[in-house]
N, C-alpha and C positions, 0 to 999 in steps of 0.2 A: 504494500500500500505505500502511495505517496503522499506526503502530508506537507502543505503549506509551512513556511517557517512561523515560528509563533511571534505574535505582534502585541504591541500594547494595547489596552483597552483605549477608545476613541470616542469618548461621549459627546455627542454634539446636541444641537438645540433640539427639545422635544417639548411637547405640551404638558404643562404642570410642573415643569422643573424648577425647583426651588434655587434661584441664583443668588441668593444672599447668603453669606458665610459670617459667622461670629468669631472673633479673635479670642485669644487667651484673656485679654484684658477686658474684653466687652464690647469691643467695636464691632460694628457691622459692616461688612464689605461686600461687594459684588464677587462671584465666582470668576476666577481668571479663566481665560479660554483655555483649551487643552490644546497642547502642542504635540503632533505625532513626530515619529521618528523620521517620516519621510517630508516633514517640513510644512505639513498643513496647520492651520488654527482654526480648531472649532469650538462651537459654544458647547458648555457644560450640558450633558442629558444622561440622567441616570437611567433612562431606559437603554440606553446603549450598553451598559453593566449587564443588565438582565439578558439582552440578546445574545451578547457575547458569551455569557456563561452557559445558556442553554444550547449555543451552537457547539462549544468546545467541549462540554463534558459529555457529548453524546459519543466521544471517542472511547468513553469508558464500557460502552456496550461492545465496542469492536476489540478492546484489549482484555477485557476480563468478564470471564463466563460468569452468566448469571447475575452481572450487574448491570445497573440503569443509570440514565443520565439524572442530571439534577432537576428537580421540579421548579415549575414558575414561581411557587409561592417562597421556596427557599430562595430562588434566586434575586426576587424582589426584596427579601429581607436582608441578604447581603448587601445588594447595591444600596439600600436605605443606611445600613451601618457604614459603609464606604463613605457615602455622602456626609453621615454625621462626623466621622473622623476628620475628613478634609476640612469640614467648616470649623472645627476648634483650632486648626493649625495656623490659621492666618496668613497663609502663604500668597504672594502675588505672581507667582509663576508656577503653571501647574503642566506636567507632563504626562502622555500616555503612560509610560514607563511606571511613574510613581503611583498612578491610579491603579495599575496592574497588582505592583508589590503590596499595596494596601489591601485589596481584594484578597490577594493570596495569603496575607497574614491573618486576615480573618477565617479564611479556610483552615488554615493550621490551627488556629486556636479553638474554633466551635466545632470543626466537623473532621477530627484527628482519624476517625475510623472508615472515613467514606474514600473509597478507591479514586473517585474524581478528584481529590484534593491538590494532587501533585499536577494534573493535567494542566491546570491554568497557569503553572509557574512559567514565568518567562525563561527562555533559553538564550544565552548569550555570553557575551565577555566585556568587561570595560574597555574602553580605548587603551587605557595604560597598560593592561595585560596584553592587549593582542601587540602592542609597542614591543613590551618585553621578549614575546615570541619572535619577533621580526628581527630583534637584534641577538637572539640567542641566550636571553636570561630567562630566569624565572622556571618554575616547575615544569610548565608544559612543555617549554622548549627542548628541556633535556629528558623528558618522559619517553619521546618516541623518536629514536634517531633514523628518521627516513630521508631528510632532505639536507637540512643544514647541521653540521657538526655544532654541539653545544659551546657555550662560553667558558668552560672550564679551562684554566689555563693557569701557567706557571711562568715567572720571568725567566730569561735564557740561562742566567748563572745560579739558578735553582739547582739543587743536586737530588737525583734518583739513584736508586739502587737497581742494577742491572746485571744481566748475565750476558755477555757476548761471547758466543761460541762456548768454551769450557771456563771463562774466566768471569769472576764476579767483581765488579768494582763499583764505586760511587763515582757517577759522573754529572757533569752539567747538561741539563736537558737540551739546552739550547746548543751545545756542541754536537750532541747526537742527531738532533732534528736537521740542523743545519748542514751536516756532512751528508746525510741521506738526501736532502732536498737538492743539493749540489750535484750529486751523482745522478739523482733522477731527472734533474733539468736537462742534463746533457742528452738524455733518451726520450725526452718528451713525457715522462711519466708523472708529471705534478698534475693532481687533480684540483682545479679551482673551484671552491664553493663560497660564494660570497666573500666574507671576509678571511677566509682561511685557504691555505696551501696544504695540501693532503697527498701524501704517499702511502698507498697501501702495500705493506710489507709483503714482498714475494721472493725476496732474496738473501735478507738479513738474518741470521740466526741470532737474534737478540730477544731476551726476555727480561720481563720485570716479576718483582713479587708481589702476591696477591693473596688476599684470603679468601676462601670459598664458602660454601653454604654451611659448611661445618666448623668453620672459623680454623682450620688449617692454613698456615701461609707457606706457599711454595712458589715456585718460578712457574710463570705462564708467558707464552708467546705473545709479543707486541704485534699488533695488526695493523696498525697505523701510526704515522709520524706526522704531526701537525704544527703550523706555524701560523699564527694569528695577527692581526694588526696590533699596534699598542692599545694596552689599556691600564686601567688604574690598579695599582698593586697594593695588597695589604699584607701586612705581617702579623701572624698569630702566634703568640708565645702560651706556652701550656707548662703545667707542672711537669718535674722531671728534669726541666730545662731543654725542653724540645721547642722548636720554632720552624715555621715554614712561611714562605711567601707565595700569595696565590691571587687571583683575581676574585671579585666580589661575588661572582657567580659560582666559584668553585665549590663543589660538594665535600662535607665531612659526613663521617657515619655516627649516627646516634642509636641509643635504644628507645624505641617508642612503638606503643601497641603490639606488644609481644614480638616485634622483629626488630633486626637492625636495619635502619633505612637512612637514606640520604638526607642531608640538610644543607642548603647553601650558606657560605659565609655571611652573606647579606642578612639571614636570619638568626644567626647564632650570637650569642650573648657571653659577657664574661661570667665564668663560674659553670657553664654547660660543660658536659663531659663529651669527648669524641674518643673513637676507636683508636688504639695505637698497637703494633706488634709487640708481643712479648717474647716472642721467640720465630724464627725461620726454619723452615726445613729444605735442606738442599738436596737436589736429585742425585747428586755424587759429589765426592771429594777428591782432590788431587792427593796422591800418595807420595810423589818425589817432586823434587825441584830440578829441573835442568838447566844447569849454568850455561850449556852452550846456547840453548833457545834464548835464555835471556841476553847474551851477548847479540845475537843475530837481531834481536827485537829492538834493542835498545841503544847500541852503541853505531857511531858512524865508522865508516872504513878507516877514517884516519885515526880513530879511538883504538881501533882493533889492532893497529900496527905493532903495538909493544906487548901483545898478549900471544903467547906460545903454546899451541895445543900439542900434546904428545901421547902417545900411545900405540900398540900394536896395530889397531884397526886402521892406522893411517899409512902404514908402510907402501902399499902399492900407490896411494895418492902422491906420497914424495916424490916417487921417481916419475909418476905421469907429468907432475908439474915442476920438472928441474929448470925449464925454461924460464918460467915465473919466477922462481926462486932466485936465480942467478941474476935476473934483470931488475930485482928490487934494490940490489947496492952493487953496482958495478966495480967499485973498489974492494969488495969483499965478497964478490961471487962465490968463489970456490970455498972460502971459509963458510959462509951461510950454508951453502949446499951441504957440506960435510956435517954441519952441526946438525941439519934436518936429518940427515942419513943416520947419523949416530944415535940421535934421541928419537928417531921415529916419528917426527913432528913437523908441523907447519905453522907458520905464522897465522894468526886468526884471519887476517885480512885476505889472504890469498885462499885459505880453507873456506871462506864465505864465498868468494868469486867462482869457486867450483860447484857451488850450489849443494854443498856436502851438508847431510842432515843425518846424524847417527842413528841407529836403531837403539833401544833401551839397552841390549846387550853390549853394544859397542859403548855407548855413553858411560857405562859403569866401568869400562877399561881405561877411559880418557882422563888426563890431567892437565892442569894447566899451571903456567909459570910466566914470569916476565920475561921478554925477549931479550933484554940487555942484561939481566941479573940472574938467569937461570943457573948460573955456576954455583952460586952462594946462596940461592934461595930455594927453600922447599917447595916441591910440587904439592898441589891440593887438587881434590877430585873435582869433577864437574856434575857428579851425580850426588844428591842428597836426598834422604828419606824426611818426610816431615814429621819427625819425632817430636815429643814434649822437650827433649832437651834442646832441638834446634830453636824452637818457639822460646824457651827460656833464655837460652845466649842472646837471642835478638831482642827480646824484652829489656834485658839488663844492659845490652849495648844502647838501645833507644832511650833508656831511662837516664843513664849516667855516663854514657860514652860520648866522645868527640871524634868525628873523622872529617873534619874540615881541612886538616893539613894533608898535603900530596903522599906522603909516605909514612903516615902514622895513624895508627888507630889507638886511642887510649880510653882506659875505663877508670874513672874517679869516684871514691867513696872512702869513708871514715871506718868503714867496717871491714875488717881483716878476713873474716868469712866469706864477704861476697867477692873480693878479690881472689880468694882461692877457689871460690866456685866458678868465677869467670874464667879463671886459667884452666881449671878442670875440664870445663865445657869447651873451651877453644882447642885444647888438645885433643878430646874425643872427636871433634867434628872434623878438624882441619888436619890433625896429625901434627901441630906446631908447638912449640913452647914459648910462651910470651915472656917479656922482661918483666921482673917482679916488681913490686911496688916501690916507688921512690919517695922522696921527701915531699913532693907535691900530691901524694896520695893516688896516683895515677899507674896502673899497670898498662904496658905498652905491646901492641902488636907492631912489630917493625918488618917483618918479613911477609912477603905474598901478599901486600897491602892492596895493590893494584887488582889482582884478581878478585880478592875477596870483596873491595869495593864494588867491582864490575858484576858479580855473581848476585850480591844482595842488594843491587841497587841503592848504595849508600851514598847520599849526597846533600847537601845543604848544612846549614850551620846549627847551633843548638836552638834557635827560636824557630826554624822552619823546617825541623824534622819530619819525615813522614814514613809511614810504615809501608814496605814495598807491596805491589799489588797482588804478587802471589799469595800473600798471608790470607787473602779474602778467601782463596780455594781451599786453605790448609785444612787438615780434619780438625775434628774437635779437640782432640788430646794436645795437637801442636797450638792451637789457639790458647787453650787453659794454660798451657806451658808459658805462652808468651806473657799472659796476665800475671803468672805467678813471678816472672823473672821482672816484669817492670815494676810490679807492687814491691818487691824485694829492693829494687833502687830508688823508687820514687814514691813510695806509697807509706800510708800510716800504718803503724805496726799493730794497733787495735782495731783498726777496721779495714774493711777492703775498700778503701777509697786511695786513688792515685791522683798525681797532680801533674799538669804539662801546660806549656805555654803554646804549643803547636796544635793548629787546628788539625792538621792531617793525623796526628796520633790520636786527638780527641775523637776524630771520626771513626777510626779503626777501633777504638776501645769501647764505643758504644756498639758497633757492629760485633765485635767479640762477645760482649755481654749477651746481645741478640742471639747469637748462634748457641749460647750456652742456656739460653732461656730464662735469663735475668733482664730486669729493666732498672737500669742504674739512674740515679739521680745526678744532675750536673750543675754546680755552682759555679758562678763568675764572680771574680775579684780583680780589681784594679790595683796595680802597684805603682809606685814612684818612678821605678827604673823604666826609661822610655824604651828600651829593647825588649823588656817584659812587662809590657803596660797591661796585659791582660792574662789572667792565669785560670785554668780550669781544674776543678775538684771533680772527678768522677768516679762513682761507685756506690755501695750499699755499706751500711752500718758493721754487718756481722762478716767475718771471715769464714767462721763456721758454716753461715747461712748459705753463703756464695758456694762453696764447695759442695754442699748439701743440692742445692739448686742445680749446678753443674752435672750433678749425677743424674737428674732427670726429675727432680722435684719442681712444684710449682710454687710460687711465692704466695703470701697470703695479700695479695693485692686487693684493692677496693674496685668494686664493679657497680656502676650506676643502674642497680636493679631493684631500688627501693619501691619504687612505684608498681613493678611488676609483681613483687612479692605480695604487696597490699591487695593487689587485685587477685591475686590467687586465694589468699586469706578470706576475702569477701566472698568468694564464689564457693570454697569449701567449708567455710565456717571456722572461726577462731576457737570457738570454746570447746571445752573437753568433752569427750564424748567416745562412745564404743568401748570394746574391751580393754583397750590401752589408753592411758590418760597422756594426751599431748596437748600442750598449750600453744598454739601457735602465735597468740597474741603477744607471747612474750618477746617476740622480735622487735624490741622497740627502736633499734636504730633504723629499721626500716620504716617504722611509721613517723619517726621525726625528721628523716631525710631521705635523699636518693643513694648515698653511698654506703654500700654494705661490703663487708670483707668478705673474701673468698671461704674462709672458714665457715663464717656466719651462714653463707649461702648454701654451703655444703651439708651444714646441720639441718637448715630449713628445708631442703629437697627430701632428706631422709624423714624428718618429722612430718613434712606433708605427706608423703607416700604412706606413713605410718597412719595419720589421721584420715586419708582416703580409704585405706583399707578397712579401717574399723567404723567408718561412717556407714549408719543403717541404710541410707539411701542408695550407697555405692553397693553394698552387701546385696541389696535387692535387685539392682541393676545386672551385677555378675550372676546371680542365681538365675533371673527369669528373663532376661533380655527384654524383648517386646512381647513375651508370651504373658498370658492373663495368669492372675494369682488373686488370692481371696485373702481377707484379713486372718482368716484361720492360719493360712499357709504363712504369713508374716508372723504371726504368733509364734510358729514351730521354729521358723527361720532365725528370729532374733532372740528366743527364748524369753518372751514377755507375755503378759497376758492378753487374752482375746480382746478385751476392752481397751488396753492401750494399744494393741495394733490396730484395731478399728479407729481409734483417734488419730494415730500416726498417718494411715492411709488417707484419713481426711484431710490432714494438714498437706499432706502433698499434694492433694487435689486441689486444695486453696491457694497453692504457690504454682499451679499449672504444671507439676512434674508428673501427675498421675490423671486417669481419665477413667471413666465408667466403660465398662466392654458392652454390657447388657442394654438393650433398648428399654426394656421394662424397668421401671423404678419401684416396683411393688416391693421387692424385697432388699432394696438398697442398703437397709440398716442390718442385714444379716451379716455374720461374719463368714457366709459362704458366697457372698455377692463378689463378682468378676470385676477386675481392675486391671489396667495396664500402665505401663509407664509411657510418658509421651517423648516426643523427639526432643523436648527442651532439655530434658536431664541428660540426654546422650551428647547434645552439643555442649552443653556445660561441662561434661568432664572431659571432651574433646578438647575444650578450651585449656582446661586446667592441666592437662598431660602435655599439651603442646607449649605452655608456658614453662613446665617444669623441665621439659626437653631443652627449650632454648637456654634456659639457665645453666642446665648441666653441659651443654655445649660451651657455653661462653666461659665457664670457670674451668673447664678441661681442654680448651682450645689453645690457640697460638696467640691470643688476644688479650688485652686489658683496656682500661680506660685512663686518660689524662683530663685534667680540667683546662679550660681555657683561662689564662691569667690576663691575657691584654691583647687587643686588635687595634692595629694602627696603620694609618696610610703612610706608605713610604716611598710613593712616586708612580711614575707612568712608564712603561716599557712594553717593547715588542714582547709575545708572550707565545709559549709554546705548549703542547700536549702530546700525550701519547694514548693510544687505545688499547685495551688487552683483552685477549681471548678468554674471557670469564663471565660468568652470569653476574657477578657482583661488581665488575668494572672499576677497579681500583688498583692502585699501586703505592709503593712507598716512596715518600720524598721528604725532603727537609732537614735540618740539623737535628740529629736526635731519631730521626724516623718516624713518620706518622704517615696513615692512610689517607690518600685523597681519590676522591673519585674520578673517573674519565667522562621537510621543508616547512618553511614559514607558514605558507597558505593552508597546507595540509594540517599542520599541528593546530592552527586556529579552526579548522572544520573538524578535527578529532575532538577537540575540548567540546565544542558545542553539542556535537554528536553523542559523546559519552554523558553529558548533562542530560539530554533528551531521553535516552535510553534508561538511565536510571530513575528519571521520574516517571516514566511508563511501566517500569517494572513493579510488582506488588511491593510495597515497603519492605517486608520481610527479607525479600531476596536482595533488594537493593542494599539494605543495612548488612546483610551478610556479606556482601562482595565489598563494602566499604571497610568492615571490620576485618576483613581477611578470613572469614569463616568459609568462603567459597571464593573462587576466582573465575570471572568471566573473561576468556580469553578473546583479546582483539575486540574490547568492548565498544570501540568507536565503529565498529561494523555490525555489532549485535542486531540492529533492527533491520538491516538491508541486505545482508548476504551471509553466506555460509562460510565454513574455514577452509579445509583442505578438500581437494577432490582428485580421485584416480579415473582416468578415462580409458573406455575400451575403443580401440581404432575400428573394430569391426562394425561398430554402429555406423561409423561416418564412410566407411568403405563400401557400405550397403546403401545408405539412404543419401549420402553427399554432404554438403557443407553449408550451413547458414549460419555464420558467425553471430548474428544478433539474437539466434535462437527463434526467430519468427519469419524471416525473410522479408519483413516490410521495409526494412531501411537498407541493410546489406544485401549485395548481390547474392543470389544463391547457384552453388556450382553443384553439378552432378556428383556422382561417385568417381574417385580419380581412376583413369585409365593407363597413365604412364608412371613410371616411378618418379620421376621429379614432381608431378604434380601431388602424388601420394605424400612425399616428404614436405612439401608446402602445405598442404592441407593438415599434416601432423603439427607443424609449427604454428599455423592460425588458429588450431583447435586450443592449444595451450594459452596462446596470446589472448584470444577473446575471452577464454574462461577465466584468465586472470582478472580482466576488469571486473568480474562479477563474483569473484570471491576474495576473502582476506587473507587465505593461506595459499600454501604450495600447490601446484598442478602436476600431475604426472601422468604416464601411461602404463597400463597394466599389459604384461608380455608384449613390450614394444617390438623387439625383433621377431618375435614369432608371428605376430599378426600382418605386419609389414613385409615379410619374406618374400611372398607370392609375387610382389612387385619387381624383385631383383632376379627373377628367374632368367638365366641366360646370360647374365652380367658377369662381366671379369671383376676381378679383385680391383682393380684400379677404378673402375667404374662405380663400384659399391664404396669404395673410400671417399669418392668425390661426392656422393650423396650424402653420406656421413659428415662429411666436413660441412656440407651445405647446411645440414640439419643443424649442427652445433653452432655454426656462425649465426644463423638465423635467431637462434634461441638466446644468443648472448648479444645481440643488437636490437632487441626490441625493448625498449623502455617503457612499457605498459603497465607496469605493477604500480602499487600505491606509492604516491611520492616520487614517481617517475623513475622507479628502479627496473630490473631485469626481471623477467618471468622468474618466480620462484620454482623451478621446474626439477623434475625427477624423471628417470624412465628405469623401468623393471628390466633386468637383462638376464637372459641365460646364454651360456656358451653353446648351445645346441638347443632342439626341441625337447621341451619337458614331456615326460611319458604320458601326462593327462591329456595332452594335446595331439598327440602323434595320430590318432584315429579320427579326429574331430573334422568335419569338412570346412574347407576354406571359405572365408567370406572376402571378397574383393571383386572390384569392376562392377558394383552393384547387384551382384548375385551370390546366392550361396552354393557352392559346389557339391550338391548332395545327390547329384545323378539326376534331379527333376528341374531344377531352374537352370543347372548348368552340369556338364560332365563331372563326374565324382572326382574330388581332389582333396586329400587331406593335407594338414601343416605336416605330418611325417614325410611327405614328398620334397619338403624344402630344407632337409638338414644341412645342404650344402650352402644355401643362400644365408640361414641363420650363423653358421659357424663364420663365414667371410665377413658378414655384417658386424658380429661380434669383435672379430680381429681389428678390423676397419675402425669401428668405433673407439676401441682401446687405443689405437695408434693415433688417433686424431686427439683424443683428449691428453696422451702424454706428451704429444709435439707442442701443445699449447698454441697461441694465438701468434700473429706475425711478429710480436717482440719477445715471444717465448713465454709470456704470462699464461698461467695455467687457467682454463676454464673454470669459473665459478659454477656453472650451470651448463646442461642439465646435470643434477647429481646421478651418477651411474649406480644403481642399486643391484649388483650382482648377485645371483643366487646361484650356488653351487650344490647342486643335488648328488647324492650317492651315484646316480645313472652316468653322470658327466666324469667320474674318477675312474670309469673302467673303459679302456679303449675299443672301438669298433673298427678291428684291423681290416676287415672287408671293404667298410666304407673309406677308411684311410688309403687303401690301394687305389679304389676306384675315383677318388677326388683328392689327388695329389695336389691340387691348386689350393686347397686349405692349409696347406703346411702342416707344421706341428702343432699339437694342442695348444691353446693359447690360455688355459687356466692354470 
């Protein structure tokens, strides 16, 4: 049914209209004229309200079975009440929209049970809300990502946690996105969308870290890289010393109405709690460090010239590159070559020019030394396992070490035991002895300094030290060793707190705690020394607690679940009851505020479950479900008197949780009278268990909450964003790591349609959708079209094609006679269907039913047809919001057994021996095999740029019959080639 858009009431001049109004202070004024939205000025007419109500509420008869429209007396009473209310307002301007709102308010107040109360509600959106959708801000602009990407963005220098290839690092989002856009621009792969430049990720192995529906935090693929125009930037500072800079429209995650949902910064206030990661889970960890790989990736050829790699794996390479070795220094060419032969080694710059990359076995045999000092300098390995000892050595060095001088690495501390430990670790890792502690309290590494610095990427001064990138991929034990070493050198003895003036070290310490499942606090202090003006204290109070948490425990963090706990208590009852005495109202913190500790929540969940198990109504529900029962049954079940059971059942009925089953009320006072539970009680406990489940997921997941301490505007910059391949659409960003979230005309239309359909639905269903008890998928299309559809090509190969469904507007085509026409008909079927459905469109047994058209064609001809089909499907932007058809095809690599003996339908006939000569689908095994092979090849090749095809989705069904070869068929049809499955 097509319905005109809802309009405001337009009262005009009518007989008997009272055009005098009385103001609040008693003055009498004439009624102003009514201004309609289409620009007309009409005189007041109360009868216009009556007519509009009678006309519009007739919809009630169409939408609700057994419902009737408003009667005329009711309409007149409502019109008089509306006029009365307008009179006392004393307004000088009156709009039709205001009249409608006043009428609707009367309907809501006086007629709450009538189905037609919502039908008269105005559907639309304020101009400002529509403007927000246009510029990509506000909830509706971000709710349905069809045309414009949302305005959720970060400034270019904001940091995000990513994994590129196998390496985890913290990078500036602008650096990542700019590099991708630069490369994509050379190939013309940048998609312009309003104010945004977008590259869809098809070739970069880059992942972000995101929480999923179970609150597990792990790596997920990045699907889009986005650069936006400049926008205002705001800095958000939270507890635990975290901060992030975002645009006003960027979403954070809060707990509301039993779910973790998005909330834009523009709607957040100081004191509100947002989600943060407590732990991240990595898919894989590095097990060893390749010094050779570090050299190749991080050093220039000039920097490589003083490094000498030696080991048996290089013996042949030395002889093969004699000319290059001799040419390196003409004055010492013989000496140099002899050195290389004797030591079985090559200068690193020459080795790099040969593109040599050692295997793991070779790497373990290679060692490195300085080219100019190898006679008196010990060789050190190029292979290092990521052991706790390696992490501890690096932690000690970065806490109290100095490596800014060219040929010296020093370790300074007043503790003799630390000096001894540093020397012990250095000997174990490198096999070298270090110079003992001197008067200035320094232990010195003076040998193999250049190789050690190169392997471990040691550079910078005391104030700008950084942790090598490879430590982000190190295993948990190595990272824990790093913290142990750093804490020993620069930490408090009584607490697991460490001090640093380096932002790079601070960033890694936060990451290290995150790997170990600990949320550290960070405190910033300013000092008078200009070189060390800012220092950071990072960690937690208890050393013992830290190591307990590092073993897998979960800290007693606060979770903003107080409101949810109170909701559960109200639903199941806080008073004591049942066989076990449990007092839920004792959770005072939950009642007084939002923040509740993990331990308290854990106890509450256990107590609530015990309370439910002993709750009489739940006991009845478990025992009888929706089956009938009598008060006598309840007496026996609960071990109470029949009188008490009867009174209890009556109370349940009074609360709407129970109902009478028998039609006769003659014996309703009998203990044998039948009752049953209503849906209300089942929904009640469904909500309760859903709430308990989300509480359990939160406190046992990888997330926690922090509170906003400050929100301030910090400037205006070009902004960036990424999109992730996850239903929760989030990634980790900022200093200290926080979770942040990731067409205009269509979204406006969607918003209005959703309002309309919710108003037309019975109130109980609409309320259930809004509260999350049920979900109406694609609500914006609920009243006009279906969701997904699979189509059978045989219908069209028999009747032909009329894309509009009736043939009145579109041209009507007869059944396809040629293969090209059959392919194009298939394309148009899905294209035209997509305009009438909200979801995906597909073909049932696609290759089987189209195969007869391929009879007698060569493989090359069939592949051309498959290519035409795929390109046509991915070049029609006819889906909602101007997207491609969301399409799929069901495929088999042969004729399924069920279709082998079924008559073929094509060219307008059923080949059953009556309409046309008998042919069965089993006759077209060759065509299906070739078509399957061709379609797979087309999909694998991708488009002209090599980009993979998003659609149609190939849904391949492999049945047991296809796993056994038909040798006779293979011999007779060698053009099919080997099996393709």
